C-alpha positions as a printed NumPy array, in Angstrom:
array([[  0.   ,   0.   ,   0.   ],
       [  1.285,   3.527,  -0.765],
       [  2.31 ,   6.006,   1.919],
       [ -0.816,   8.116,   1.507],
       [ -2.962,   5.004,   1.301],
       [ -1.494,   3.53 ,   4.477],
       [ -2.07 ,   6.737,   6.347],
       [ -5.653,   6.934,   5.1  ],
       [ -6.363,   3.403,   6.289],
       [ -5.135,   4.253,   9.772],
       [ -7.47 ,   7.211,  10.161],
       [-10.615,   6.313,   8.22 ],
       [-12.994,   6.163,  11.178],
       [-11.156,   8.31 ,  13.687],
       [-13.642,  10.093,  15.981],
       [-13.561,  13.89 ,  16.223],
       [-10.8  ,  15.367,  18.375],
       [-13.277,  16.801,  20.826],
       [-14.847,  13.4  ,  21.497],
       [-11.383,  12.012,  22.347],
       [ -9.934,  14.839,  24.429],
       [-12.939,  16.796,  25.657],
       [-11.248,  19.981,  24.444],
       [-13.421,  22.977,  23.556],
       [-13.16 ,  25.075,  20.43 ],
       [-11.505,  28.53 ,  20.379],
       [-14.825,  30.406,  20.501],
       [-16.038,  28.376,  23.469],
       [-12.721,  28.828,  25.27 ],
       [-12.847,  32.595,  24.745],
       [-16.455,  32.801,  25.97 ],
       [-15.478,  30.928,  29.11 ],
       [-12.468,  33.198,  29.671],
       [-14.594,  36.333,  29.192],
       [-17.347,  35.121,  31.507],
       [-15.14 ,  33.771,  34.274],
       [-12.822,  36.768,  34.324],
       [-15.881,  39.026,  34.603],
       [-17.171,  36.844,  37.436],
       [-13.804,  37.186,  39.155],
       [-13.925,  40.971,  38.854],
       [-17.407,  41.16 ,  40.394],
       [-16.422,  38.73 ,  43.137],
       [-13.302,  40.785,  43.86 ],
       [-15.357,  43.963,  44.084],
       [-17.738,  42.262,  46.499],
       [-14.843,  41.077,  48.65 ],
       [-13.26 ,  44.518,  48.752],
       [-16.574,  46.074,  49.766],
       [-16.95 ,  43.536,  52.569],
       [-13.427,  44.119,  53.877],
       [-13.898,  47.893,  53.833],
       [-17.114,  47.55 ,  55.818],
       [-15.263,  45.565,  58.472],
       [-12.428,  48.077,  58.79 ],
       [-13.363,  50.685,  61.443],
       [-13.041,  54.38 ,  60.755],
       [-13.572,  54.275,  57.005],
       [-16.252,  56.084,  55.004],
       [-19.724,  54.605,  55.038],
       [-21.099,  53.275,  51.777],
       [-24.262,  51.75 ,  50.356],
       [-24.591,  47.975,  50.513],
       [-26.4  ,  47.828,  47.181],
       [-23.279,  47.653,  44.92 ],
       [-21.938,  44.757,  46.979],
       [-25.253,  42.912,  46.729],
       [-25.301,  43.471,  42.958],
       [-21.777,  42.034,  42.678],
       [-22.831,  39.099,  44.873],
       [-25.602,  38.256,  42.4  ],
       [-23.725,  38.946,  39.147],
       [-20.545,  37.006,  39.981],
       [-22.059,  33.484,  40.15 ],
       [-24.493,  34.195,  37.307],
       [-21.607,  35.268,  35.051],
       [-19.564,  32.201,  35.974],
       [-22.41 ,  29.727,  35.439],
       [-24.387,  31.152,  32.537],
       [-21.911,  33.54 ,  30.959],
       [-20.112,  31.004,  28.71 ],
       [-23.443,  30.253,  26.998],
       [-24.236,  33.892,  26.197],
       [-23.366,  35.695,  22.944],
       [-20.138,  37.656,  23.053],
       [-21.866,  41.033,  22.63 ],
       [-24.193,  40.284,  25.544],
       [-21.245,  39.376,  27.77 ],
       [-19.693,  42.707,  26.813],
       [-22.443,  44.512,  28.727],
       [-20.857,  43.332,  31.979],
       [-18.1  ,  45.914,  31.485],
       [-20.185,  49.105,  31.284],
       [-22.625,  47.724,  33.848],
       [-19.741,  47.24 ,  36.262],
       [-18.525,  50.79 ,  35.646],
       [-22.036,  52.085,  36.375],
       [-22.127,  50.116,  39.645],
       [-18.761,  51.623,  40.631],
       [-20.065,  55.119,  39.885],
       [-23.151,  54.462,  42.022],
       [-20.929,  53.201,  44.857],
       [-18.785,  56.358,  44.696],
       [-21.902,  58.548,  44.743],
       [-23.28 ,  56.689,  47.76 ],
       [-20.063,  56.811,  49.789],
       [-20.069,  59.344,  52.599],
       [-16.616,  60.902,  52.761],
       [-13.448,  60.787,  50.652],
       [-12.628,  57.524,  48.961],
       [-10.106,  56.099,  46.471],
       [-12.75 ,  53.77 ,  45.035],
       [-12.423,  55.352,  41.569],
       [ -9.36 ,  53.165,  41.047],
       [-11.794,  50.263,  40.544],
       [-12.786,  51.754,  37.178],
       [ -9.53 ,  50.193,  35.987],
       [-11.044,  46.719,  36.248],
       [-13.763,  47.013,  33.592],
       [-11.392,  49.079,  31.429],
       [ -8.713,  46.377,  31.561],
       [-11.311,  43.708,  30.838],
       [-12.882,  45.506,  27.882],
       [ -9.528,  46.553,  26.413],
       [ -8.286,  42.979,  26.431],
       [-11.382,  41.186,  25.148],
       [-13.244,  43.742,  23.022],
       [-10.669,  45.452,  20.854],
       [-10.194,  49.119,  20.062],
       [-13.885,  49.922,  19.8  ],
       [-14.56 ,  48.302,  23.145],
       [-11.674,  50.238,  24.683],
       [-12.873,  53.595,  23.34 ],
       [-16.425,  52.837,  24.442],
       [-15.553,  51.868,  28.017],
       [-13.267,  54.885,  28.492],
       [-16.016,  57.212,  27.221],
       [-18.583,  55.388,  29.36 ],
       [-16.434,  55.807,  32.471],
       [-16.215,  59.507,  31.657],
       [-20.008,  59.717,  31.502],
       [-20.914,  57.708,  34.623],
       [-18.098,  59.176,  36.697],
       [-19.142,  62.68 ,  35.653],
       [-22.713,  61.971,  36.72 ],
       [-21.503,  60.589,  40.067],
       [-19.35 ,  63.685,  40.7  ],
       [-22.162,  66.076,  39.768],
       [-24.466,  64.316,  42.229],
       [-21.987,  64.713,  45.089],
       [-22.19 ,  67.612,  47.549],
       [-20.44 ,  70.83 ,  46.551],
       [-16.714,  70.749,  47.056],
       [-16.407,  66.952,  46.825],
       [-17.13 ,  66.336,  43.179],
       [-15.009,  68.567,  40.951],
       [-13.509,  68.711,  37.468],
       [-10.005,  67.82 ,  38.656],
       [-11.201,  64.464,  39.971],
       [-12.98 ,  63.751,  36.692],
       [ -9.911,  64.603,  34.599],
       [ -7.639,  62.458,  36.794],
       [ -9.877,  59.415,  36.473],
       [-10.672,  59.686,  32.763],
       [ -7.059,  60.387,  31.784],
       [ -5.85 ,  57.458,  33.876],
       [ -8.334,  54.942,  32.468],
       [ -7.614,  56.188,  28.931],
       [ -3.89 ,  55.552,  29.356],
       [ -4.457,  52.152,  30.918],
       [ -6.909,  51.147,  28.186],
       [ -4.53 ,  52.248,  25.426],
       [ -1.573,  50.377,  26.931],
       [ -3.54 ,  47.179,  27.494],
       [ -4.986,  47.33 ,  23.971],
       [ -1.52 ,  47.804,  22.474],
       [ -0.114,  44.878,  24.474],
       [ -3.072,  42.655,  23.576],
       [ -2.654,  43.41 ,  19.87 ],
       [  1.045,  42.609,  20.097],
       [  0.272,  39.284,  21.753],
       [ -2.35 ,  38.554,  19.064],
       [  0.244,  39.2  ,  16.341],
       [  2.783,  36.948,  18.038],
       [  0.214,  34.159,  18.406],
       [ -0.813,  34.516,  14.761],
       [  2.847,  34.285,  13.733],
       [  3.373,  31.167,  15.833],
       [  0.232,  29.558,  14.43 ],
       [  1.35 ,  30.318,  10.883],
       [  4.852,  28.96 ,  11.555],
       [  3.383,  25.778,  13.026],
       [  1.717,  25.138,   9.654],
       [  4.635,  26.137,   7.422],
       [  7.633,  24.206,   6.17 ],
       [ 10.785,  26.077,   7.178],
       [ 12.84 ,  25.019,   4.152],
       [ 10.405,  25.834,   1.34 ],
       [  7.953,  28.288,   2.913],
       [  5.046,  26.13 ,   1.746],
       [  2.506,  24.574,   4.071],
       [  3.613,  21.552,   6.04 ],
       [  1.621,  18.33 ,   6.393],
       [ -0.52 ,  19.669,   9.216],
       [ -1.292,  22.872,   7.348],
       [ -2.297,  20.992,   4.203],
       [ -4.502,  18.552,   6.098],
       [ -6.419,  21.461,   7.631],
       [ -6.817,  23.188,   4.257],
       [ -7.867,  19.956,   2.555],
       [-10.5  ,  19.294,   5.196],
       [-11.91 ,  22.799,   4.726],
       [-11.854,  22.577,   0.927],
       [-13.462,  19.124,   0.939],
       [-16.281,  20.474,   3.097],
       [-16.733,  23.398,   0.706],
       [-16.702,  21.101,  -2.321],
       [-19.417,  18.948,  -0.759],
       [-21.513,  21.961,   0.202],
       [-21.275,  23.74 ,  -3.169],
       [-20.945,  20.642,  -5.381],
       [-17.49 ,  21.702,  -6.598],
       [-14.565,  19.665,  -7.807],
       [-11.413,  19.249,  -5.741],
       [ -8.138,  18.066,  -7.27 ],
       [ -4.884,  16.956,  -5.668],
       [ -1.469,  16.675,  -7.32 ],
       [  1.294,  14.708,  -5.586],
       [  4.913,  15.368,  -6.66 ],
       [  8.063,  13.438,  -5.875],
       [ 11.645,  14.286,  -6.872],
       [ 13.146,  11.53 ,  -8.983],
       [ 16.336,   9.891,  -7.67 ],
       [ 16.521,  12.322,  -4.768],
       [ 18.554,   9.905,  -2.655],
       [ 21.23 ,  10.022,  -5.313],
       [ 21.416,  13.818,  -4.99 ],
       [ 21.966,  13.566,  -1.243],
       [ 24.477,  10.727,  -1.521],
       [ 26.555,  12.229,  -4.319],
       [ 26.296,  15.979,  -3.624],
       [ 25.503,  16.17 ,   0.08 ],
       [ 22.507,  17.216,   2.099],
       [ 23.033,  20.916,   1.456],
       [ 22.594,  20.274,  -2.265],
       [ 19.505,  18.232,  -1.421],
       [ 18.077,  21.121,   0.601],
       [ 18.753,  23.541,  -2.251],
       [ 16.953,  21.18 ,  -4.64 ],
       [ 13.939,  20.983,  -2.334],
       [ 13.861,  24.758,  -1.906],
       [ 14.028,  25.21 ,  -5.691],
       [ 11.134,  22.82 ,  -6.277],
       [  9.124,  24.562,  -3.568],
       [  9.763,  27.933,  -5.242],
       [  8.718,  26.549,  -8.65 ],
       [  5.477,  25.186,  -7.198],
       [  4.755,  28.464,  -5.383],
       [  5.261,  30.379,  -8.649],
       [  2.78 ,  28.241, -10.58 ],
       [ -0.148,  27.724,  -8.181],
       [ -3.166,  30.026,  -7.95 ],
       [ -3.877,  32.129,  -4.9  ],
       [ -6.743,  29.803,  -3.976],
       [ -4.566,  26.663,  -4.186],
       [ -2.816,  25.07 ,  -1.22 ],
       [  0.767,  23.932,  -1.81 ],
       [  2.688,  21.924,   0.753],
       [  5.82 ,  19.969,   1.341],
       [  4.305,  16.717,   2.516],
       [  7.581,  15.35 ,   3.83 ],
       [ 11.026,  14.463,   2.539],
       [ 11.059,  15.004,  -1.221],
       [  7.257,  14.82 ,  -1.581],
       [  5.045,  17.809,  -2.361],
       [  1.27 ,  18.097,  -2.629],
       [ -0.914,  20.763,  -4.227],
       [ -4.665,  20.981,  -3.594],
       [ -6.678,  22.787,  -6.287],
       [-10.191,  23.835,  -5.157],
       [-12.678,  23.979,  -8.011],
       [-10.31 ,  22.257, -10.463],
       [-10.893,  19.011, -12.301],
       [ -8.42 ,  16.383, -13.43 ],
       [ -7.63 ,  18.155, -16.705],
       [ -6.667,  21.442, -15.024],
       [ -4.664,  19.611, -12.365],
       [ -2.84 ,  17.622, -15.046],
       [ -1.975,  20.838, -16.902],
       [ -0.587,  22.377, -13.717],
       [  1.468,  19.269, -12.954],
       [  2.969,  19.339, -16.448],
       [  3.856,  23.032, -16.166],
       [  5.558,  22.45 , -12.835],
       [  7.337,  19.364, -14.115],
       [  8.707,  21.31 , -17.075],
       [  9.693,  24.3  , -14.916],
       [ 11.651,  22.093, -12.499],
       [ 13.628,  20.615, -15.384],
       [ 14.385,  24.095, -16.765],
       [ 15.285,  25.609, -13.378],
       [ 17.693,  22.757, -12.601],
       [ 19.277,  22.729, -16.039],
       [ 17.889,  19.269, -16.644],
       [ 19.611,  17.807, -13.585],
       [ 16.386,  17.281, -11.644],
       [ 13.051,  15.798, -12.662],
       [  9.816,  15.164, -10.813],
       [  7.052,  12.621, -11.163],
       [  3.447,  13.59 , -10.469],
       [  0.135,  11.906,  -9.705],
       [ -3.266,  13.549, -10.145],
       [ -6.621,  12.764,  -8.583],
       [ -9.826,  14.808,  -8.691],
       [-13.4  ,  14.387,  -7.562],
       [-16.556,  16.511,  -7.533],
       [-19.04 ,  16.867,  -4.695],
       [-18.653,  14.939,  -1.43 ],
       [-14.974,  14.028,  -1.177],
       [-12.898,  12.185,   1.382],
       [ -9.617,  14.124,   1.389],
       [ -7.688,  11.103,   2.672],
       [ -8.978,   8.956,  -0.175],
       [ -8.135,  11.716,  -2.65 ],
       [ -4.57 ,  11.904,  -1.299],
       [ -4.257,   8.136,  -1.524],
       [ -5.479,   8.172,  -5.132],
       [ -3.025,  10.906,  -6.09 ],
       [ -0.227,   8.964,  -4.413],
       [ -1.192,   5.787,  -6.269],
       [ -1.043,   7.724,  -9.551],
       [  2.342,   9.127,  -8.54 ],
       [  3.744,   5.644,  -8.013],
       [  2.294,   4.588, -11.336],
       [  4.34 ,   7.424, -12.871],
       [  7.421,   6.156, -11.033],
       [  6.905,   2.628, -12.279],
       [  6.378,   3.887, -15.837],
       [  9.842,   5.436, -15.921],
       [  9.591,   8.666, -13.859],
       [  9.566,  12.261, -15.132],
       [  5.909,  12.131, -16.11 ],
       [  2.383,  12.796, -14.821],
       [ -0.25 ,  10.085, -14.354],
       [ -3.949,  10.712, -13.62 ],
       [ -5.933,   8.372, -11.412],
       [ -8.76 ,   7.712, -13.876],
       [-11.072,   5.944, -11.42 ],
       [-11.374,   9.031,  -9.236],
       [-11.09 ,  11.521, -12.099],
       [-14.086,   9.968, -13.844],
       [-16.304,  11.288, -11.056],
       [-14.856,  14.811, -11.265]])
């Protein structure tokens, strides 16, 4: 059995990852993080209010904000992960409003305005630039109302400016740091799916793209083609010229493939000297033409010193990507057996394309 075919046989009826590991998807994980962090903020506010009540000599305050936090914290933790993201976002401005009410109801001087930082930090991290701008503006509004409602001489413009300027700076810094982390994560994710030598996708990256394209082909009744390439006599290159020459040959083939594929295609180094190109919406004829162009370009770029063999498989409608890979690999080995430096189409699969 061929390499692709053996791999397909191992994984034909593998259950979904979630059913094996119990892991949640990215959206579910983010919803849980948003909800539970909000619950932690409300619980922390409740705890601080309780501690301040127990400390003698401090300013007196209304119990209502603490009771609100006592109710919201468990509700956010239990039901929050099931709510839409935009609904969860209301916990930020609601919390700021509760803080403003607590400041208004406090008899005497208090540093409680520092707690505005909590919803600002939360919104800036989870809700992007728009969320950051909104929560800073909202704090300006609710804090201004709280100061205006205070007795003369307690609420003044200086206090408002101090608070709004501080939360604006904190929100901007947190947003900038969050965006930097997002960029770093995106880079790491991309690198985890890229082959370092050729810059093409690696096996994992291609498998993910193939799964997505197969689902789209089934949904829209489109054709999906796969071309498998293999360098001819590559072991001889390594043995006679060294591994550096072998790496240069692989990089050259990767560059040739990248130059010839469409923007919608997915090109990958499958492993060793094997390459695979997935062509969404293409049939066997178009895939064969691409394989021939790449085969000719490799020969020209190497001055005739290197050749590749190729196998093509294509199918329309519902498609098993593993079976399509196995068919392309079988065609590739047919090309090898026929003398190399040629392209063979798997006619059994292509007939359905």
